Structures are given as C-alpha cells and as structure tokens.
N, C-alpha and C positions, 0 to 999 in steps of 0.2 A: 482709484480704480473704478471702472464701471463694472456692471454685472458680468459682461463678457470677458473681462480680464481675470475674474476670480477662478481659481482652479476648481475643477470638478472633483468632488470627494466620493469615492466608493467605499462603503462600509460593509464588511462581510460579517453577517450574523445579526439577527434582529432580537437579541437578548437584552438584558439590562444595560450592559456597557454600550452596545450598538445603538440603542435607543437614546441614551443620554448623550453620546458623542454626536449623533445626528441632530439632536435638539440644539446643542451649543453651536454646531456649525451652521444650522439654518438660522439661528438667532443672529449670527454674525453676517448672514447674507450669502453664504456659500451654497452653490448647487450641490445637492447630495442625493445619492441613490443608495438605499440599503438593500442588500441581497440576502435572502434567507431561503435555505433549501426546503424548509417546512413552513409551519405557521409561526407567527410572531410569538416569541417566548416559549416555543415548543419544548425546549430542554428544561426550562424551569418547571413547566407543568408536569414533566416526567417524574420530578421529585416533589410535586406539589403538596403531598401530605406531610412533608417534613417541615418541622419548625426551624426557622432561621435562628441562629444564636446572636445575630446582630440586630439591634432595634431599628425601627423604621427611619429614625433620624439619620442613621448611617447608610440607609438603602434608598435615599432620595436626595435630590439636589435642590438648591434654592430656585434655580431656573425652572426645574420641573414643576415645583409647587406653584410658582408664579404662572406658568403656562396653564395649569389646571384651574387655577383661580380665575384666570382671564376667560376660560371656556364656560365656566358656570358660576354665577354669583353665589349659589348655595353650596359650593364645594367646601367641605370641611376635611382637612387632611387628618389622617390618623395621628395619635399622639406620638411624639418623637421617641418615647420609650416603649412603644407597642412592639411586641414580638409577633411576627406574622408567619404563617405557613407560606410555602412557595406559591400556592394557588391564591391565597389572599393578597399577596404582594402583587401578583399579576392583575387580579381583578380590581384591586383598589387603587393601583398606581400605574403600573407599566402599560397595560392595555389602554386605559383612558389617555395616557400621555401619547401613545402611538397614534391615537385618533385626533389629536389636537390639530389646530389649524396649521401650525408650522410643519407638522410631520406627516399628516395622513397621506399625502401624495408621493412620499419618498420611497415607500416600500415596494419591493419586487419579491413577493413570496413565491415559494415553489420554484425557485431558480437556484440551482446548485452551481457554485463556482468550482469548476473542474481543475482549473489551473490559472496562475497569474504569472506574467512575464513582463520584462521591459518591452516597451513599444519600439520596435526596431526603426521605425520611420520617424521617430521624434528627433528633430534636428539637434537639440541640445542634450540628448541622452536621457531626458526626463520623460515621464509618462508611462502608463501601464496598459497592457492588453489583458483583458479578462476573457477566459473561455467559459461560457455559461451554458449550462445544460438544463433544459426544461423537463417537466414530468413525462413528456413523450419521448425523451431521449435525444431530441434534436439539439444541436449545439450551434452557437453563434458567438461572435466576438463583440465586445463593447470595450470602451476606452475610458480611462480616468487619469487625472493628474496626481492624485493622492489615494492611497489604499490603506485603510485601517482594518486590520484583522482582529475582530472581536468575537471570533467563533468559540472561544473558551476551550475548556478541557473535557466537557461531558462526553463528547464523541471520541475522545482519545484517552481511554482509561489505561492505567499502568498494566503491563502484562504480568502474568502470574509467575513466570519463571525467574531464575536468578540472573543477575547482571543486566536487567532491563530487557531480557529476551523472553518471548512467549514460551510457556511450557510445551513440551511435546504433546500434540493433539489439541492444544487450546484453540488454534485458529479454526478447527472444524466444528467447534461446539457453539451453539447459541440456543436460547430457549425457543426460537422460531423453528429450529430443525429437530427438536426433541419431541417425544410423545407427550401428550397431555398429562399433566401432573408432575413433569420433570422441570426443574428450574435451574438455569445457568445464567447468571447476570454478572456484569462487571461493575454494577453500580448499586444504588439503594433499591431494595425490593419494597413493594407496597405490602401492607398487611394482608390485602386480599390475595396477592401472589403467594405469599408464604402459607396462608391458610389453605390454598387450593392445591398444594403439592400432595402427591400421593404418599411420599415418605415422611418420616419424622426426624431424619438425621440431616442436619445442615452443616455445611462447611463455610466458614468465613475466612478470607485471606486478606491480611493487611492490618495496619495499626493506625489508620487515620480516622477522621470523623465519619466518613461513610461506613467504615467497618463498625465503629462504635454505635452508629445509628441502627445498623442491621442487628447488632447484638441486643440492643435495648428493645427493638421490636420483637425479636425472638423471645425475649423474657416475657413479654405480654402474651405471646402465643403459648408459651410454656405454662403460664397461669391457667389457661383454658384447657390445655392438653399436656399433662405431665409427662407424656411419652416423648415429647420433643427434646432433642439433645443437639449439641453443637460442638464441632471441633473448630477451634479458632487458631489459625496458623499465622505466625509472625516471624520475621527474619531475625529480629534482635534477640539477644540472649535473655533468659528469664531474670526477673528482678522482683522485689517485693512490691513495687509500685503498681505494676500492671502493664499491659501492652501500649496504652495511649499515653504519650508523654505530656504531662501537665505544663502549662505555660505559667511561669512565675508571675505572681501578682496579676493574673488575668483579669481584665476589667469586665469581661462579658460573663455574667452570672450563669446563663444557660449553658455556655460552653464548658464552664467549670463543672456544672452538674452532669453534662454529657460525658465528660472525661472520667469523673469520679464514679458514676454509675457503671460505665462499661468496665472500668478496671476492677470494681467490686465484683462484678459478675465473673470476670476472668479468673479472679483469685479465690473466690469463695463459693460460687454456685456449683453444686455437684453435677449439674447437667451440662456444664461447659467444660470442655477439655482444652485448655490453652497449651498449645505446642509451640513454645518459644524456641528461637535458634533453629528454625526449620525452613527448608526451601522445598518448593514444589518442582519436581522434575518432569512429571507427565500427568496428564489427565485425559480420561476417555470415558465413553459410554458403552457398557457391555450389553445393552438391550433391556436392562432392568434398572441399573444403578449408575 
C-alpha cells in the first residue's frame, strides 16, 4: 500500500493511552489525528499530586523510550522501578513524547468531540463522521476510517446513588457553583483543596483507590488539625478487613500500602466514621453545609 491507501486514524483523548496509540500508529506510517478537548494530559495533571502505584516500567513502552532516545542523545529514562506522581510522569515522559518528531504535528487540542457516527456516504459502510466543537462553540465535521476512544474514565465518575443512578440533587452540585470554602468533588481532592475548606467534616463515598487516597490525605490534614473528621460511606456490608478489598498476592507494594493504610484508618481511627452497608439517597446544599 502507498500512503494514500492507509486508513486515517482518529484518536479521541490525548492522555497516556492516546499518546502511546498515536506513537505506534505513526511508527507504522498511518496518518493520525489526536483530538483533545483540553490540553495534553490534562486529566493526569488534575491528579498530578497523587503517586502512582505502578512503576515507570509499567507506564512506558519500548517504542516510547526509543523515540525519546532518538530525540536527545543525553536522554536517560527513569529507572524501571521508579514510582512517579502524575505530574512527574507527564513532565518526564508523556509530554516529551508528545513533542517528538513522530507525534508533534498530530494533536488538535481544545477540540471537543461532540458526537461520532458512521459516515452515511461511505460506499462500503465503513468510515466515521466526527462532530467537532471548538472553544468558541462553533462546530464542524471531520472524517476518519478508524476511531480509537481513549478518553478514559476521569470525566465519567460513578454516581453517588444506588443502582448506578445519581442521588437526588447530585446533578445540581459542583464545587464551581458552591460558595468559597465548600468542596464537592467526584474524584481525588488535592491537599490544598482540603485545607482550604471552611468546614472540618468531610464525607468520602466509595471503596476504590480514589476513596483510599482521599482518606489518607485527610489523615495528613488531621495530623495538622485534630478537628478534622470524616464519614466514609460504602455500599458493602461491614467486615473486619475494611472498605478496600485487598488483591491476593498483589505484586505492587505501594497499592498494598494504600489498601492497608486506608483500611486501618476506617477500622481504628476515632475521627473516621465508616458507615458500611449504606447508600446515599439524596444530597443537597442548604446554604451553609
């Protein structure tokens, strides 16, 4: 095949998976466009203060390292067992990779994909039509033969209510609409956001690693301010282990530590009230709380 025969690949999302997918496609000669509604790796940077529990060797690829080595003779990759924060991962690997010769011209940042459909005029039923929206709100169509959705889950957090449904009032709440000092987040809060709240009572809902990370950060805040207290709500019934389910023979040491520390706080800390077997029916703001 010549270059004109190769299908055009549209990649949605310029995060870690989007960047790596684009790199491999470009290495094989495919024309690629990466669409990103914000900046490159914007979602990773939103939790940039959080330490990954996977080491750098699991968060990089052989082709990525080769591309960076080809860009700079003095490039020295981090050690394979290095544990990075999200920000360090972006700065030391992902952003330099996005600026490499193979990739730098592929990105269309601040272009939101509003919809994707089959291209009705494609003779063999293949091909896709992308509805793209710029920062000015104007929309236009572009076309691709292959679409890879690598937008991830950061922008699609689980709702608080039971059965996968939002709790009553949840859709009306966000930290952007609340008064200064009030915090409502569906993801991991930064230590600065926690410290800047006007109240000392926090509610954490969920039993995953984001919840565990929030609890551990609250423990550090509690060391500075003993008035801090937390209600931790999880759906599963109470048990001696704690809210976060350990992985048997987990090979990732930091994830073991994260799980163990969060469960210890839930079951032993007097400032944490773990309400197991509990569902959230409604949530609202009364003007003060």
